[in-house]
N, C-alpha and C positions, 0 to 999 in steps of 0.2 A: 199827939202823936203824928198826924199828918204832916205835919210843917217840920218836924224833924227828921222824918224818913225821907223828904222832898231834899230836903237840905243834904241827907247824908250821901244820898242819890247824887246829889250834883258835883260834891266833893269826888265821889268817885267816879263819875265820866271823866272829870277835869285831871284827876289822878292818871286816868286811862291815856287820855289824848295826851297829857305831859309825856308819857314814857314811849308811847308812838312817835312821838316828835324828836326823840333821841335816839340815832341808830349808828349802831356801831359800823367802822371801814377798817379798812387796810391801815388807813393813817390816824384813826383815834375816833373818837365819838363827835357825831355831827348834831348837831340841835338845829331843826328847823323851826317853822310859825305855820299857824293859819290864819286867813285873812278873814274879814267879814264876807266881803262879794262870794268866796268860796268857800264856806264853812267844813266843807267835805274833804277838801284836800289840802293833803301835807306837802308842803311847800318847803325846798332844801336848797337855798341860793348862795350862791357865790362858794363851790365847793373846790378847793384848790385839787388840779390833778396834775398840773405840773409846776417844776420852778417859775419862778419869776425870769422870763426872757430878756435880762437886761444885763449891762457888761458884756461880758465875756459868751455870755449864752444868747445874745441878739444876733440875728441871722444865723442861728444853728437851728439843727431839731432838738425840737423840745425834751427835756431831762424829766424822767418821772418824779412826782412830788416824794422827798423822801421822807418828812416828819412823820414821827410815830409816838402814840400814845399823848396827844393834845387835844383839848376838846376844840370845835371847830363850829364857831358861830355863824350858821348860816340861813339868815334871816332878811339878807338885802342882797340886791343883786351888785357883782362885781363891775368895774367898768368895763366898756367896750374896749376893743383892741384901737390903737392909735389908726386913723383914716385918712383920706385924701381931704385937705380943705374945699368948702365949696364957700362960693358966694352970693350975695342977694339976686344977681344977675343970673349966675348958674340956676341958682334955685329957681328963679321965676321961669326959667326953659323948660324944667323937669316936671315930668309929670306926673311923680310921686310927692314932689313938695307943693303940685298946685292943686293935686286933686285927692292925692290920696296919702296925707303925713302920716297917717298910723301903719305904713307900712315901713316906715323907717323908724331908726330907735329911738325909744321914749326917753332915753335919760343922752345927756351932752358929755357925760363925764367920759373922758378916754385916758388910758393908760398905756404904757409896755406891759406891765402887771397885770395881763387879763387872762392868763390860762386858769380858768375856772368852770363849771358846770352848773348846771341847775336840775334840781330832780322834781317831780310832780308826781305824787302817791295819792291814791284813793285814802280816806280815812276808815272807810268802810268797805273794803274790796270783796268782790262777787266770788273770787274765788281764793286761795291761799297761793299761788303762785299767778302772776298776771303777765302778759305780752308786753313788752317794753318797745316805744318807738324812740329811736335817738334823731332828734331834729340837728338839720343843716340848713340854715337861713340863705338865702340869696345874697347877690351884693356884687356882683363882678369880681368874686374874689378881691375888694378893697373895700366893701364895707359891710356896716349892719352889725348885728347884736344878738344879744339874748333879750334883752329889754325891749321889743318890738309891740306895741299895744296890738297890734292884731293878731300875733303868732304866740301870744302867752297863753299856753294850755290849758289854765287851770279850768276854765268854764267847759270843756269839754270832758276831762276827767271828774267834775263836780256831777255832771249829769250821768255817766255811764257807770263810774266807780270800777271800771272792768278793766283799765290799762294804765303803764307807766308811761310819763315821757321824760327823756332826758336832753338837754342842751348842753353840752354837748361832747362825748369822748367815749368812742367805743372801747378799750381795752379797761379802763376803770369801771364802765360799765359790767363788763365779764365778769371782774373782780369782786364787786362789791354790790352789785343790784339784788341781788337774791334776800339782802337785809332789808329792802325797801319793799320787799313784795312782788319784783320781780322774779318772772321766767328767764334764766339763762339760754333756755334751748328755743325761746321765740324772742329775739331781740329782733327789729327791723331796723335798717338804716335809711333814712328818711329825708329828702331834700328836694329844693326846689330851686330853678335857674342855676346861678354858680353853685348852689347846695347839691343840684340834681347832678351837674358835672362832676362834681366830687362823690357822690354816690356812685357813678356808672364808673368811676377811675379806680375808688375803694373794691367793686366787684371783679375788674379784670386783674388787680393788683395781689389780690392773695386767696387764691382760688383753691389752696390747701387747707387753710385755715382761717375762712373768712369772718368767724365769731358770730357773724348774724346768720338770720336762716330767711332772710327778705330783704329786696330793695325795692326801695319806694322813689321814683325819677320823675319829680313834675317839670315837665319842660326844660330839657336838658340831656344832649346825648353823650357819648366820647369823643366822637372825631370832629372835634372845632377846640380848640387850645388858646387858651387866654393868652399865650405869648410864645411867638418863636424866636427869642432870644436867648438860643442856647449858649452864645458865648458873653453873656452877661452883660453886653455895651451899655444897656439901660442902666445898671449898677454902677458902673465905672464913672457914667455921666454925672449921677447923682453926687456919686464920693467926689467927683471935682469941684461938682458946686459946692460944696461941704468944704471943701479945703483938704482933701484928702486924696488927688488923683495925682500931684504933680511927682513923678520920679519914684513911685512906689509900686513894688510888687506886689502881688495877689495878697501875699499872707500881711503885709504891712498895710496896704489898702484896706483889709478887712478892719484888722485891729484900730486903725485911726477910726474907721465908721462905728465900730461898737464903742466908743469914748465921746461921739459926737451927741449934744443933748437930744434927746428924742424930738423935742417940739421944734428945733431947730431942723431937725431932719425933716420932719412933716413941711416947715415951710420950704425948706429948697425942693423938696420933691413936687410942690406945688407949681412951683419956677421951672422943672425941669419937664422941658416939653419934647415930643416924639417917641416917648417909650411908654409902656403899661408894664406893670408886671403881675405875673399870672402862674399859674400851672407850665411847666417847659418839658417837653419828651423827654425824658431819661431813661424810659424803658424799665424801668423799675415802680414807679407809681403813678406813672402817664405813660400809654403806649402809643406806639405810631402805627399799629397793626391792630387794633381793636375786633375787626373783624374777622382776622384768623385765630387771636387767641378765643373768639366765642365759637367757634366751631369748627357798596354803588352808590349810588347815587340816586336821590328820587327829585325828579323836579315839581315843586311845591309851586302852586299857581296861588296869586294874590289877588284883590283887587283894593283900589283906594276907595278911602272912608274919608268924609267930610273931617276936617282939622287933622289931616294925618297925613305927611309928604309922603312921596313916593319911595324916596331914598329911606325913609326910617321903614316903610314895609320891605322893601328890598333887605335890608339889614335884618330886620327883625326872622325874616324866613332864612336867611343864611346861618344866623346864629343859633335860633330855638327850633324853627320849627324842622326844618331839613335835616339836622342830627337827629332829631329826637326821631322823625320818621324812619331814619336811617336803624338807628339805634334798633328801634321796635321789628324792623323785619331782619336785621341780621341775627336778633335772639331768637325769631321765629323759625329762620333758615336752621339754625344751630339745633333746634329741637326743645329749647330751654321753656319753660313753663312762663307764660308771659300774659298778661294782662293790661288791658289800653282802656281808657276812656275820654272821651271828647265833651268839653265843657265849654257851653254857651250861655252861663249865667249873666244877665245884665240888671243887674240891681242896684238901682240909682243911690241908695245909702252908701255903697260901696265904691260907684264910680259915676260921681254924679253929671260928667257931661254924655250925654247920650252917645255920642259919636266913639268915645273909648269901648265900649262894648265889652266883651268879654277879654278883657285887655291881660298882659301879663301880670301875674299875682295877684289877681283878684277874685281866685278861687279860694285862697287862703282863709282869708277871715269865717269862708262857710265850713270848711274843716276845723279848724280852732275853737269853732261857735263862740266868735268875738263879733258876727257883724251887727248885733244890734247894738252895741255901746257905743257908737259915734253916731254922728248926724242924726237923722230920724230913724223911728223905730224900724225894725222889718215886719216885712210880711209875713203871713201865714204861710204861703207858699216857699219863702225864702227859707222859714223854719222847716219846713218840711224837705225842702232841700239837703240843707245841712245836715237834719240828722240822717237822712239816706246816706248821702256822702260819709260820713263818720262810722255807720254801719257797714261802708265798703272798705275802708280801710282796718276793719277789724281783724284779727289773727287769732282763731279760735284755737286751736292745736297743733301742737309740735308737727313740721313737716320737712321734708327737702328741700333745698334752696328751689324758692320761688322769686322770682323776678317779676315786677308790677313795674310796667313803664306806662305814665301816666302822662296825658298830653293835653295841653291846654290850648287857647286860641295864641296868637303871635302876637309880640310888642305890641302892633298896632291895633289889635281889636277887632282881627278877621279871624273867622275861622281854618282851621287846615282843610 
């Protein structure tokens, strides 16, 4: 009788888990999965939130996913978006490829059809409604994706069972996250590096209806823009090299570029020098006057470290450190609730070269709880720091808009 009861109990648990892995959304039922390494985390991977940006939708604002009443198999990551090509020579000079490859996308698969999100939700949640983190990865507005080994949040969710993580779409989260156990009144937008810039831009762009209740920006302000090419000369240069530039007006140039094979464009872009693509001040999504909208320039000292060029130190300060400090000061002056922290962790299993120190992005494995998974095991102190950082990120109750400004070390590994 005992064995029959145990067998019946296991069937009941399996049935309950099966039900919790099928979640209704505005576009039909989503069917997720649970893996062996995080057995208490429901993972819904590769959920479409917009129509594939191909053909006439290429280079256009995303169009909301329209399919209705269909089952969505959400058990594997979708491809990363198309990204700049690298070479063995360039990789050998890149600190992440050499020392921290786990901060790069774990899957080489790339496609234009990449507008998908991922939801990580507890199997045994600590409350009926949980806070929600919407994560935007860094990558210079040019690279990265959802499947980054150090940035997959299931170990964190597995440990706490107290929050939901989404990578990435804010409007979809507002409309659907309640079905996954998330609290629509406690959504926090969180990003790092270029993701932090994106978080800041978002905060200024939608003051009347921000959707989110808090912002977390790690190493990024809103006063540096990735591109000053308001006339789109870079786009036209790539178009010309792709065979779409001779004698064409803007509409014809766009139509031609929408018809070129994506991999061909990727190669053409790699051979078109002198331009970079990123946010442009349009005073709609990116503003020239963020300080005015919130309500100076800070001189940032730096010192050279072994293995770091002075030019890299200066660049890191201009792009990351100074804009972050500017952002914090502007928020304080405007009377906005703002928190900041200084991170100086130097753990050898994350940054094996001692001179790297608390380098750009090195705090992420501590927050995501993935620090122990690669290289050698983490120390007890490293675990304690990780748990403390995760606790500080928690949002326990609904509140007014809370702006969290988070600063780390600069690109070169020196403190702010």
